[in-house]
DOSESE-867306 format. One record per atom (N, C-alpha, C): residue number from 1; residue in three letters; atom name; x, y, z. Coordinates in pm, 1 decimal. Example, Ala and Ser with C-alpha at 12.3 -4.5 7.8 and 13.67 -1.06 7.14 Angstrom:
<node seq="1" type="ALA" atom="N" x="1319.0" y="-569.0" z="780.0"/>
<node seq="1" type="ALA" atom="CA" x="1230.0" y="-450.0" z="780.0"/>
<node seq="1" type="ALA" atom="C" x="1320.0" y="-330.0" z="780.0"/>
<node seq="2" type="SER" atom="N" x="1285.0" y="-225.0" z="708.0"/>
<node seq="2" type="SER" atom="CA" x="1367.0" y="-106.0" z="714.0"/>
<node seq="2" type="SER" atom="C" x="1290.0" y="3.0" z="787.0"/>
//
This chain:
<node seq="1" type="MET" atom="N" x="14447.9" y="11456.8" z="6215.9"/>
<node seq="1" type="MET" atom="CA" x="14308.1" y="11452.8" z="6249.1"/>
<node seq="1" type="MET" atom="C" x="14240.5" y="11336.5" z="6174.8"/>
<node seq="2" type="ILE" atom="N" x="14159.3" y="11265.1" z="6241.3"/>
<node seq="2" type="ILE" atom="CA" x="14085.2" y="11156.3" z="6179.7"/>
<node seq="2" type="ILE" atom="C" x="13949.4" y="11211.7" z="6135.9"/>
<node seq="3" type="VAL" atom="N" x="13922.2" y="11196.6" z="6007.4"/>
<node seq="3" type="VAL" atom="CA" x="13796.5" y="11244.6" z="5948.8"/>
<node seq="3" type="VAL" atom="C" x="13712.6" y="11121.9" z="5914.8"/>
<node seq="4" type="THR" atom="N" x="13584.8" y="11125.4" z="5948.7"/>
<node seq="4" type="THR" atom="CA" x="13500.4" y="11011.5" z="5928.1"/>
<node seq="4" type="THR" atom="C" x="13382.8" y="11034.1" z="5832.8"/>
<node seq="5" type="ASN" atom="N" x="13365.1" y="11161.6" z="5786.4"/>
<node seq="5" type="ASN" atom="CA" x="13255.4" y="11184.7" z="5693.2"/>
<node seq="5" type="ASN" atom="C" x="13279.4" y="11308.5" z="5608.0"/>
<node seq="6" type="ALA" atom="N" x="13195.2" y="11325.5" z="5506.3"/>
<node seq="6" type="ALA" atom="CA" x="13208.7" y="11436.0" z="5415.1"/>
<node seq="6" type="ALA" atom="C" x="13190.0" y="11570.9" z="5480.3"/>
<node seq="7" type="GLU" atom="N" x="13101.9" y="11577.6" z="5580.8"/>
<node seq="7" type="GLU" atom="CA" x="13079.0" y="11702.6" z="5648.2"/>
<node seq="7" type="GLU" atom="C" x="13203.3" y="11754.7" z="5716.9"/>
<node seq="8" type="GLN" atom="N" x="13280.1" y="11663.4" z="5777.3"/>
<node seq="8" type="GLN" atom="CA" x="13404.6" y="11704.2" z="5843.3"/>
<node seq="8" type="GLN" atom="C" x="13507.1" y="11751.6" z="5743.5"/>
<node seq="9" type="ILE" atom="N" x="13515.2" y="11684.7" z="5627.6"/>
<node seq="9" type="ILE" atom="CA" x="13607.4" y="11733.7" z="5523.1"/>
<node seq="9" type="ILE" atom="C" x="13565.3" y="11872.8" z="5478.4"/>
<node seq="10" type="GLY" atom="N" x="13435.3" y="11892.5" z="5460.2"/>
<node seq="10" type="GLY" atom="CA" x="13384.8" y="12022.4" z="5417.4"/>
<node seq="10" type="GLY" atom="C" x="13417.8" y="12133.6" z="5517.9"/>
<node seq="11" type="ALA" atom="N" x="13401.2" y="12101.5" z="5645.9"/>
<node seq="11" type="ALA" atom="CA" x="13430.6" y="12197.9" z="5750.2"/>
<node seq="11" type="ALA" atom="C" x="13577.9" y="12234.0" z="5752.4"/>
<node seq="12" type="LEU" atom="N" x="13665.2" y="12131.9" z="5732.8"/>
<node seq="12" type="LEU" atom="CA" x="13810.0" y="12158.7" z="5728.7"/>
<node seq="12" type="LEU" atom="C" x="13844.6" y="12243.9" z="5606.6"/>
<node seq="13" type="LEU" atom="N" x="13785.0" y="12218.4" z="5492.6"/>
<node seq="13" type="LEU" atom="CA" x="13804.5" y="12292.7" z="5373.8"/>
<node seq="13" type="LEU" atom="C" x="13763.7" y="12439.8" z="5394.0"/>
<node seq="14" type="ARG" atom="N" x="13646.6" y="12460.3" z="5451.6"/>
<node seq="14" type="ARG" atom="CA" x="13597.8" y="12598.6" z="5476.5"/>
<node seq="14" type="ARG" atom="C" x="13690.0" y="12672.9" z="5571.0"/>
<node seq="15" type="ARG" atom="N" x="13732.4" y="12605.8" z="5683.1"/>
<node seq="15" type="ARG" atom="CA" x="13817.4" y="12672.4" z="5778.2"/>
<node seq="15" type="ARG" atom="C" x="13950.6" y="12709.2" z="5719.7"/>
<node seq="16" type="ALA" atom="N" x="14012.0" y="12617.1" z="5642.9"/>
<node seq="16" type="ALA" atom="CA" x="14138.9" y="12641.7" z="5581.9"/>
<node seq="16" type="ALA" atom="C" x="14127.8" y="12750.6" z="5476.4"/>
<node seq="17" type="ARG" atom="N" x="14021.8" y="12751.6" z="5401.5"/>
<node seq="17" type="ARG" atom="CA" x="14002.9" y="12856.4" z="5300.2"/>
<node seq="17" type="ARG" atom="C" x="13994.5" y="12994.6" z="5365.1"/>
<node seq="18" type="LYS" atom="N" x="13918.2" y="13004.3" z="5473.8"/>
<node seq="18" type="LYS" atom="CA" x="13906.0" y="13130.1" z="5545.3"/>
<node seq="18" type="LYS" atom="C" x="14037.5" y="13173.7" z="5607.9"/>
<node seq="19" type="GLU" atom="N" x="14109.2" y="13077.3" z="5664.8"/>
<node seq="19" type="GLU" atom="CA" x="14237.9" y="13110.2" z="5728.1"/>
<node seq="19" type="GLU" atom="C" x="14338.3" y="13160.1" z="5622.8"/>
<node seq="20" type="LYS" atom="N" x="14325.7" y="13110.3" z="5501.7"/>
<node seq="20" type="LYS" atom="CA" x="14413.1" y="13150.5" z="5394.1"/>
<node seq="20" type="LYS" atom="C" x="14367.5" y="13282.1" z="5332.6"/>
<node seq="21" type="GLY" atom="N" x="14250.0" y="13331.8" z="5373.1"/>
<node seq="21" type="GLY" atom="CA" x="14200.0" y="13457.3" z="5323.8"/>
<node seq="21" type="GLY" atom="C" x="14139.6" y="13447.2" z="5183.7"/>
<node seq="22" type="MET" atom="N" x="14097.3" y="13330.2" z="5144.7"/>
<node seq="22" type="MET" atom="CA" x="14040.4" y="13309.6" z="5014.3"/>
<node seq="22" type="MET" atom="C" x="13887.6" y="13315.9" z="5020.6"/>
<node seq="23" type="THR" atom="N" x="13827.3" y="13370.0" z="4912.7"/>
<node seq="23" type="THR" atom="CA" x="13684.2" y="13367.0" z="4900.4"/>
<node seq="23" type="THR" atom="C" x="13644.9" y="13233.0" z="4832.8"/>
<node seq="24" type="GLN" atom="N" x="13516.6" y="13202.6" z="4839.8"/>
<node seq="24" type="GLN" atom="CA" x="13471.0" y="13081.9" z="4766.3"/>
<node seq="24" type="GLN" atom="C" x="13494.3" y="13097.4" z="4620.8"/>
<node seq="25" type="ALA" atom="N" x="13478.7" y="13214.3" z="4563.5"/>
<node seq="25" type="ALA" atom="CA" x="13503.6" y="13239.6" z="4422.1"/>
<node seq="25" type="ALA" atom="C" x="13652.0" y="13214.7" z="4386.3"/>
<node seq="26" type="GLU" atom="N" x="13741.7" y="13259.9" z="4473.8"/>
<node seq="26" type="GLU" atom="CA" x="13885.5" y="13237.3" z="4450.9"/>
<node seq="26" type="GLU" atom="C" x="13920.9" y="13090.3" z="4455.0"/>
<node seq="27" type="LEU" atom="N" x="13864.9" y="13018.9" z="4548.7"/>
<node seq="27" type="LEU" atom="CA" x="13890.1" y="12875.4" z="4556.5"/>
<node seq="27" type="LEU" atom="C" x="13833.8" y="12805.5" z="4432.8"/>
<node seq="28" type="ALA" atom="N" x="13715.5" y="12845.6" z="4393.4"/>
<node seq="28" type="ALA" atom="CA" x="13654.7" y="12787.7" z="4273.4"/>
<node seq="28" type="ALA" atom="C" x="13740.3" y="12807.5" z="4152.6"/>
<node seq="29" type="ALA" atom="N" x="13796.5" y="12923.5" z="4136.9"/>
<node seq="29" type="ALA" atom="CA" x="13882.9" y="12953.3" z="4022.1"/>
<node seq="29" type="ALA" atom="C" x="14011.5" y="12870.9" z="4032.5"/>
<node seq="30" type="ALA" atom="N" x="14068.6" y="12854.6" z="4151.7"/>
<node seq="30" type="ALA" atom="CA" x="14190.7" y="12774.9" z="4169.1"/>
<node seq="30" type="ALA" atom="C" x="14169.4" y="12629.3" z="4134.1"/>
<node seq="31" type="VAL" atom="N" x="14050.3" y="12577.5" z="4157.1"/>
<node seq="31" type="VAL" atom="CA" x="14018.9" y="12436.8" z="4132.7"/>
<node seq="31" type="VAL" atom="C" x="13951.1" y="12414.4" z="3995.7"/>
<node seq="32" type="ASP" atom="N" x="13910.3" y="12527.0" z="3933.7"/>
<node seq="32" type="ASP" atom="CA" x="13838.7" y="12521.7" z="3805.8"/>
<node seq="32" type="ASP" atom="C" x="13702.6" y="12456.2" z="3821.3"/>
<node seq="33" type="VAL" atom="N" x="13631.0" y="12501.1" z="3922.5"/>
<node seq="33" type="VAL" atom="CA" x="13493.1" y="12455.6" z="3947.4"/>
<node seq="33" type="VAL" atom="C" x="13407.6" y="12580.1" z="3970.2"/>
<node seq="34" type="SER" atom="N" x="13278.4" y="12558.3" z="3983.0"/>
<node seq="34" type="SER" atom="CA" x="13188.8" y="12671.2" z="4010.4"/>
<node seq="34" type="SER" atom="C" x="13188.1" y="12704.7" z="4159.7"/>
<node seq="35" type="ARG" atom="N" x="13146.9" y="12828.0" z="4190.7"/>
<node seq="35" type="ARG" atom="CA" x="13131.7" y="12864.8" z="4329.5"/>
<node seq="35" type="ARG" atom="C" x="13028.8" y="12775.4" z="4398.5"/>
<node seq="36" type="GLN" atom="N" x="12926.6" y="12732.6" z="4326.9"/>
<node seq="36" type="GLN" atom="CA" x="12824.3" y="12644.8" z="4378.0"/>
<node seq="36" type="GLN" atom="C" x="12885.7" y="12510.7" z="4421.4"/>
<node seq="37" type="TRP" atom="N" x="12985.7" y="12462.2" z="4342.7"/>
<node seq="37" type="TRP" atom="CA" x="13051.0" y="12337.7" z="4380.7"/>
<node seq="37" type="TRP" atom="C" x="13123.1" y="12356.7" z="4515.1"/>
<node seq="38" type="VAL" atom="N" x="13192.1" y="12470.2" z="4532.2"/>
<node seq="38" type="VAL" atom="CA" x="13263.4" y="12497.3" z="4656.8"/>
<node seq="38" type="VAL" atom="C" x="13163.5" y="12502.8" z="4773.0"/>
<node seq="39" type="ILE" atom="N" x="13051.7" y="12568.1" z="4752.7"/>
<node seq="39" type="ILE" atom="CA" x="12950.4" y="12575.6" z="4859.2"/>
<node seq="39" type="ILE" atom="C" x="12906.0" y="12436.8" z="4897.1"/>
<node seq="40" type="ALA" atom="N" x="12877.5" y="12352.4" z="4796.2"/>
<node seq="40" type="ALA" atom="CA" x="12832.7" y="12214.9" z="4823.2"/>
<node seq="40" type="ALA" atom="C" x="12943.0" y="12134.1" z="4893.2"/>
<node seq="41" type="ALA" atom="N" x="13065.9" y="12145.8" z="4850.0"/>
<node seq="41" type="ALA" atom="CA" x="13176.9" y="12073.3" z="4908.6"/>
<node seq="41" type="ALA" atom="C" x="13196.9" y="12112.7" z="5054.8"/>
<node seq="42" type="GLU" atom="N" x="13188.9" y="12242.9" z="5081.6"/>
<node seq="42" type="GLU" atom="CA" x="13203.8" y="12289.4" z="5217.3"/>
<node seq="42" type="GLU" atom="C" x="13089.4" y="12246.8" z="5306.8"/>
<node seq="43" type="ALA" atom="N" x="12973.9" y="12220.4" z="5246.0"/>
<node seq="43" type="ALA" atom="CA" x="12860.9" y="12172.6" z="5322.1"/>
<node seq="43" type="ALA" atom="C" x="12866.1" y="12019.9" z="5343.4"/>
<node seq="44" type="GLY" atom="N" x="12965.7" y="11955.5" z="5282.0"/>
<node seq="44" type="GLY" atom="CA" x="12981.1" y="11812.2" z="5297.7"/>
<node seq="44" type="GLY" atom="C" x="12908.5" y="11728.8" z="5196.2"/>
<node seq="45" type="ALA" atom="N" x="12898.2" y="11777.8" z="5074.6"/>
<node seq="45" type="ALA" atom="CA" x="12827.4" y="11702.6" z="4970.1"/>
<node seq="45" type="ALA" atom="C" x="12889.5" y="11562.4" z="4954.3"/>
<node seq="46" type="PRO" atom="N" x="12811.6" y="11457.8" z="4979.2"/>
<node seq="46" type="PRO" atom="CA" x="12867.6" y="11324.6" z="4973.5"/>
<node seq="46" type="PRO" atom="C" x="12897.6" y="11274.5" z="4831.2"/>
<node seq="47" type="THR" atom="N" x="12851.5" y="11348.4" z="4732.6"/>
<node seq="47" type="THR" atom="CA" x="12873.0" y="11305.4" z="4592.7"/>
<node seq="47" type="THR" atom="C" x="12980.4" y="11386.6" z="4521.5"/>
<node seq="48" type="ALA" atom="N" x="13051.8" y="11470.4" z="4596.1"/>
<node seq="48" type="ALA" atom="CA" x="13156.5" y="11552.6" z="4532.9"/>
<node seq="48" type="ALA" atom="C" x="13264.7" y="11458.3" z="4481.1"/>
<node seq="49" type="ARG" atom="N" x="13316.6" y="11488.0" z="4362.2"/>
<node seq="49" type="ARG" atom="CA" x="13422.8" y="11408.8" z="4303.0"/>
<node seq="49" type="ARG" atom="C" x="13548.9" y="11414.3" z="4388.9"/>
<node seq="50" type="VAL" atom="N" x="13603.8" y="11298.8" z="4415.6"/>
<node seq="50" type="VAL" atom="CA" x="13721.8" y="11290.7" z="4501.8"/>
<node seq="50" type="VAL" atom="C" x="13837.8" y="11370.0" z="4445.0"/>
<node seq="51" type="ASP" atom="N" x="13861.4" y="11363.5" z="4316.1"/>
<node seq="51" type="ASP" atom="CA" x="13976.2" y="11436.1" z="4256.6"/>
<node seq="51" type="ASP" atom="C" x="13961.7" y="11583.6" z="4278.5"/>
<node seq="52" type="LEU" atom="N" x="13839.5" y="11636.0" z="4265.6"/>
<node seq="52" type="LEU" atom="CA" x="13817.8" y="11777.4" z="4286.8"/>
<node seq="52" type="LEU" atom="C" x="13829.4" y="11818.9" z="4433.7"/>
<node seq="53" type="VAL" atom="N" x="13784.2" y="11728.9" z="4522.6"/>
<node seq="53" type="VAL" atom="CA" x="13799.6" y="11755.9" z="4666.6"/>
<node seq="53" type="VAL" atom="C" x="13948.8" y="11763.6" z="4700.5"/>
<node seq="54" type="LEU" atom="N" x="14024.7" y="11668.5" z="4648.1"/>
<node seq="54" type="LEU" atom="CA" x="14171.0" y="11669.3" z="4673.0"/>
<node seq="54" type="LEU" atom="C" x="14234.4" y="11795.5" z="4617.7"/>
<node seq="55" type="ASP" atom="N" x="14193.3" y="11836.1" z="4498.0"/>
<node seq="55" type="ASP" atom="CA" x="14246.4" y="11962.2" z="4440.7"/>
<node seq="55" type="ASP" atom="C" x="14212.1" y="12079.1" z="4530.6"/>
<node seq="56" type="ALA" atom="N" x="14087.9" y="12085.3" z="4580.0"/>
<node seq="56" type="ALA" atom="CA" x="14046.1" y="12197.2" z="4667.1"/>
<node seq="56" type="ALA" atom="C" x="14126.5" y="12197.2" z="4795.7"/>
<node seq="57" type="LEU" atom="N" x="14148.1" y="12077.2" z="4854.0"/>
<node seq="57" type="LEU" atom="CA" x="14226.0" y="12069.5" z="4975.9"/>
<node seq="57" type="LEU" atom="C" x="14369.6" y="12119.0" z="4953.2"/>
<node seq="58" type="ARG" atom="N" x="14428.2" y="12077.6" z="4840.3"/>
<node seq="58" type="ARG" atom="CA" x="14564.0" y="12124.1" z="4808.7"/>
<node seq="58" type="ARG" atom="C" x="14568.9" y="12274.9" z="4790.7"/>
<node seq="59" type="ALA" atom="N" x="14463.3" y="12329.5" z="4732.1"/>
<node seq="59" type="ALA" atom="CA" x="14461.2" y="12473.5" z="4707.9"/>
<node seq="59" type="ALA" atom="C" x="14461.1" y="12555.1" z="4836.8"/>
<node seq="60" type="VAL" atom="N" x="14417.7" y="12491.3" z="4947.5"/>
<node seq="60" type="VAL" atom="CA" x="14419.1" y="12560.4" z="5077.8"/>
<node seq="60" type="VAL" atom="C" x="14525.9" y="12500.8" z="5169.3"/>
<node seq="61" type="ASP" atom="N" x="14625.3" y="12434.9" z="5105.9"/>
<node seq="61" type="ASP" atom="CA" x="14740.6" y="12380.2" z="5176.4"/>
<node seq="61" type="ASP" atom="C" x="14710.1" y="12266.7" z="5275.1"/>
<node seq="62" type="LEU" atom="N" x="14609.1" y="12188.2" z="5242.4"/>
<node seq="62" type="LEU" atom="CA" x="14578.4" y="12067.3" z="5321.8"/>
<node seq="62" type="LEU" atom="C" x="14612.5" y="11944.4" z="5237.1"/>
<node seq="63" type="VAL" atom="N" x="14649.5" y="11835.9" z="5304.3"/>
<node seq="63" type="VAL" atom="CA" x="14672.4" y="11710.9" z="5237.6"/>
<node seq="63" type="VAL" atom="C" x="14597.3" y="11599.1" z="5307.9"/>
<node seq="64" type="VAL" atom="N" x="14575.2" y="11490.3" z="5237.0"/>
<node seq="64" type="VAL" atom="CA" x="14506.0" y="11373.9" z="5290.5"/>
<node seq="64" type="VAL" atom="C" x="14609.0" y="11266.7" z="5316.5"/>
<node seq="65" type="ASP" atom="N" x="14604.1" y="11207.6" z="5434.0"/>
<node seq="65" type="ASP" atom="CA" x="14690.9" y="11096.2" z="5472.1"/>
<node seq="65" type="ASP" atom="C" x="14601.2" y="10977.2" z="5501.6"/>
<node seq="66" type="VAL" atom="N" x="14615.1" y="10871.2" z="5425.9"/>
<node seq="66" type="VAL" atom="CA" x="14528.8" y="10752.3" z="5444.3"/>
<node seq="66" type="VAL" atom="C" x="14605.8" y="10647.7" z="5526.0"/>
<node seq="67" type="ALA" atom="N" x="14537.8" y="10594.6" z="5625.7"/>
<node seq="67" type="ALA" atom="CA" x="14596.0" y="10495.5" z="5713.5"/>
<node seq="67" type="ALA" atom="C" x="14497.8" y="10378.8" z="5728.9"/>
<node seq="68" type="PRO" atom="N" x="14547.9" y="10262.7" z="5765.0"/>
<node seq="68" type="PRO" atom="CA" x="14456.4" y="10148.7" z="5790.0"/>
<node seq="68" type="PRO" atom="C" x="14362.0" y="10180.4" z="5902.4"/>
<node seq="69" type="ASP" atom="N" x="14241.8" y="10125.0" z="5894.4"/>
<node seq="69" type="ASP" atom="CA" x="14143.9" y="10140.8" z="6001.8"/>
<node seq="69" type="ASP" atom="C" x="14183.0" y="10045.9" z="6115.1"/>
<node seq="70" type="GLU" atom="N" x="14215.1" y="10103.0" z="6228.2"/>
<node seq="70" type="GLU" atom="CA" x="14260.1" y="10026.0" z="6340.8"/>
<node seq="70" type="GLU" atom="C" x="14166.9" y="10051.6" z="6459.7"/>
<node seq="71" type="PRO" atom="N" x="14159.6" y="9955.3" z="6552.2"/>
<node seq="71" type="PRO" atom="CA" x="14086.9" y="9985.5" z="6674.9"/>
<node seq="71" type="PRO" atom="C" x="14148.9" y="10108.6" z="6741.3"/>
<node seq="72" type="ASP" atom="N" x="14072.6" y="10184.5" z="6815.7"/>
<node seq="72" type="ASP" atom="CA" x="14116.6" y="10310.4" z="6876.9"/>
<node seq="72" type="ASP" atom="C" x="14250.3" y="10297.3" z="6950.9"/>
<node seq="73" type="ASP" atom="N" x="14264.4" y="10196.6" z="7031.9"/>
<node seq="73" type="ASP" atom="CA" x="14389.3" y="10186.2" z="7108.7"/>
<node seq="73" type="ASP" atom="C" x="14507.5" y="10149.5" z="7018.7"/>
<node seq="74" type="ALA" atom="N" x="14485.3" y="10071.1" z="6914.0"/>
<node seq="74" type="ALA" atom="CA" x="14593.3" y="10035.5" z="6822.7"/>
<node seq="74" type="ALA" atom="C" x="14633.0" y="10162.3" z="6746.2"/>
<node seq="75" type="LEU" atom="N" x="14536.2" y="10240.4" z="6705.2"/>
<node seq="75" type="LEU" atom="CA" x="14565.4" y="10362.9" z="6632.9"/>
<node seq="75" type="LEU" atom="C" x="14647.4" y="10457.2" z="6721.7"/>
<node seq="76" type="GLU" atom="N" x="14609.2" y="10470.2" z="6848.4"/>
<node seq="76" type="GLU" atom="CA" x="14685.0" y="10553.5" z="6937.5"/>
<node seq="76" type="GLU" atom="C" x="14832.6" y="10507.4" z="6951.7"/>
<node seq="77" type="THR" atom="N" x="14851.0" y="10374.0" z="6950.2"/>
<node seq="77" type="THR" atom="CA" x="14987.1" y="10320.9" z="6953.1"/>
<node seq="77" type="THR" atom="C" x="15064.5" y="10362.6" z="6830.0"/>
<node seq="78" type="VAL" atom="N" x="15001.4" y="10350.3" z="6713.4"/>
<node seq="78" type="VAL" atom="CA" x="15067.3" y="10391.4" z="6589.3"/>
<node seq="78" type="VAL" atom="C" x="15094.8" y="10539.1" z="6587.8"/>
<node seq="79" type="LEU" atom="N" x="14997.7" y="10619.3" z="6631.6"/>
<node seq="79" type="LEU" atom="CA" x="15019.4" y="10764.1" z="6633.4"/>
<node seq="79" type="LEU" atom="C" x="15124.3" y="10802.5" z="6736.5"/>
<node seq="80" type="GLY" atom="N" x="15127.3" y="10733.2" z="6850.5"/>
<node seq="80" type="GLY" atom="CA" x="15227.7" y="10760.5" z="6950.0"/>
<node seq="80" type="GLY" atom="C" x="15367.2" y="10730.7" z="6899.1"/>
<node seq="81" type="ARG" atom="N" x="15383.2" y="10626.0" z="6819.7"/>
<node seq="81" type="ARG" atom="CA" x="15515.3" y="10596.3" z="6761.3"/>
<node seq="81" type="ARG" atom="C" x="15551.8" y="10703.9" z="6661.6"/>
<node seq="82" type="ALA" atom="N" x="15456.7" y="10752.6" z="6586.9"/>
<node seq="82" type="ALA" atom="CA" x="15485.0" y="10856.4" z="6488.6"/>
<node seq="82" type="ALA" atom="C" x="15527.1" y="10988.1" z="6552.9"/>
<node seq="83" type="ARG" atom="N" x="15476.5" y="11013.6" z="6673.5"/>
<node seq="83" type="ARG" atom="CA" x="15511.2" y="11136.0" z="6744.9"/>
<node seq="83" type="ARG" atom="C" x="15652.0" y="11133.9" z="6805.4"/>
<node seq="84" type="ASP" atom="N" x="15701.3" y="11013.3" z="6836.2"/>
<node seq="84" type="ASP" atom="CA" x="15830.9" y="10996.7" z="6899.8"/>
<node seq="84" type="ASP" atom="C" x="15945.7" y="11030.9" z="6807.0"/>
//
Protein backbone atom coordinates (compact mmCIF):
# COMPACT_ATOMS: atom_id res chain seq x y z
CA MET A 1 0.00 0.00 0.00
CA ILE A 2 1.27 3.45 -0.82
CA VAL A 3 0.77 5.88 2.05
CA THR A 4 1.01 9.60 1.41
CA ASN A 5 0.19 11.24 4.74
CA ALA A 6 0.08 10.85 8.50
CA GLU A 7 -3.68 10.32 8.55
CA GLN A 8 -3.34 7.21 6.40
CA ILE A 9 -0.62 5.81 8.67
CA GLY A 10 -2.84 6.50 11.67
CA ALA A 11 -5.78 4.74 10.06
CA LEU A 12 -3.62 1.71 9.25
CA LEU A 13 -2.33 1.65 12.83
CA ARG A 14 -5.87 1.81 14.25
CA ARG A 15 -7.19 -0.92 11.94
CA ALA A 16 -4.25 -3.26 12.65
CA ARG A 17 -4.54 -2.65 16.40
CA LYS A 18 -8.23 -3.52 16.36
CA GLU A 19 -7.67 -6.58 14.16
CA LYS A 20 -5.05 -7.75 16.64
CA GLY A 21 -7.58 -7.29 19.46
CA MET A 22 -5.48 -4.69 21.27
CA THR A 23 -6.82 -1.73 23.17
CA GLN A 24 -5.21 1.68 22.91
CA ALA A 25 -3.92 1.20 26.45
CA GLU A 26 -2.30 -2.13 25.51
CA LEU A 27 -0.62 -0.60 22.48
CA ALA A 28 0.56 2.32 24.60
CA ALA A 29 2.11 -0.09 27.09
CA ALA A 30 3.79 -2.08 24.30
CA VAL A 31 5.37 1.08 22.87
CA ASP A 32 5.98 2.74 26.26
CA VAL A 33 3.92 5.81 25.44
CA SER A 34 0.72 7.29 26.85
CA ARG A 35 -2.73 6.35 25.63
CA GLN A 36 -3.07 9.99 24.54
CA TRP A 37 -0.06 9.48 22.24
CA VAL A 38 -1.78 6.46 20.65
CA ILE A 39 -4.98 8.47 20.18
CA ALA A 40 -3.03 11.27 18.49
CA ALA A 41 -1.02 8.86 16.31
CA GLU A 42 -4.18 7.07 15.18
CA ALA A 43 -5.68 10.47 14.33
CA GLY A 44 -2.67 11.18 12.10
CA ALA A 45 -0.69 13.56 14.29
CA PRO A 46 1.89 15.04 11.90
CA THR A 47 4.36 15.68 14.72
CA ALA A 48 4.50 12.14 16.11
CA ARG A 49 8.08 10.92 16.52
CA VAL A 50 9.00 8.59 13.68
CA ASP A 51 10.76 6.09 15.96
CA LEU A 52 7.66 5.74 18.11
CA VAL A 53 5.39 5.40 15.07
CA LEU A 54 7.64 2.63 13.76
CA ASP A 55 7.55 0.94 17.19
CA ALA A 56 3.75 1.16 17.24
CA LEU A 57 3.49 -0.26 13.73
CA ARG A 58 5.76 -3.18 14.67
CA ALA A 59 3.67 -3.80 17.78
CA VAL A 60 0.66 -4.46 15.52
CA ASP A 61 2.71 -6.51 13.04
CA LEU A 62 3.05 -3.84 10.35
CA VAL A 63 6.29 -2.80 8.67
CA VAL A 64 7.29 0.16 6.54
CA ASP A 65 8.84 -0.37 3.12
CA VAL A 66 10.44 2.72 1.58
CA ALA A 67 10.75 2.97 -2.20
CA PRO A 68 11.81 5.73 -4.59
CA ASP A 69 9.09 8.13 -5.66
CA GLU A 70 8.29 7.12 -9.22
CA PRO A 71 5.67 8.29 -11.70
CA ASP A 72 2.54 6.16 -11.37
CA ASP A 73 3.16 4.04 -14.45
CA ALA A 74 6.83 3.44 -13.54
CA LEU A 75 5.78 2.41 -10.04
CA GLU A 76 3.27 -0.03 -11.50
CA THR A 77 6.06 -1.50 -13.61
CA VAL A 78 8.24 -1.97 -10.51
CA LEU A 79 5.35 -3.42 -8.51
CA GLY A 80 4.42 -5.69 -11.42
CA ARG A 81 7.96 -7.09 -11.48
CA ALA A 82 7.86 -7.65 -7.74
CA ARG A 83 4.61 -9.64 -8.08
CA ASP A 84 6.04 -11.97 -10.75
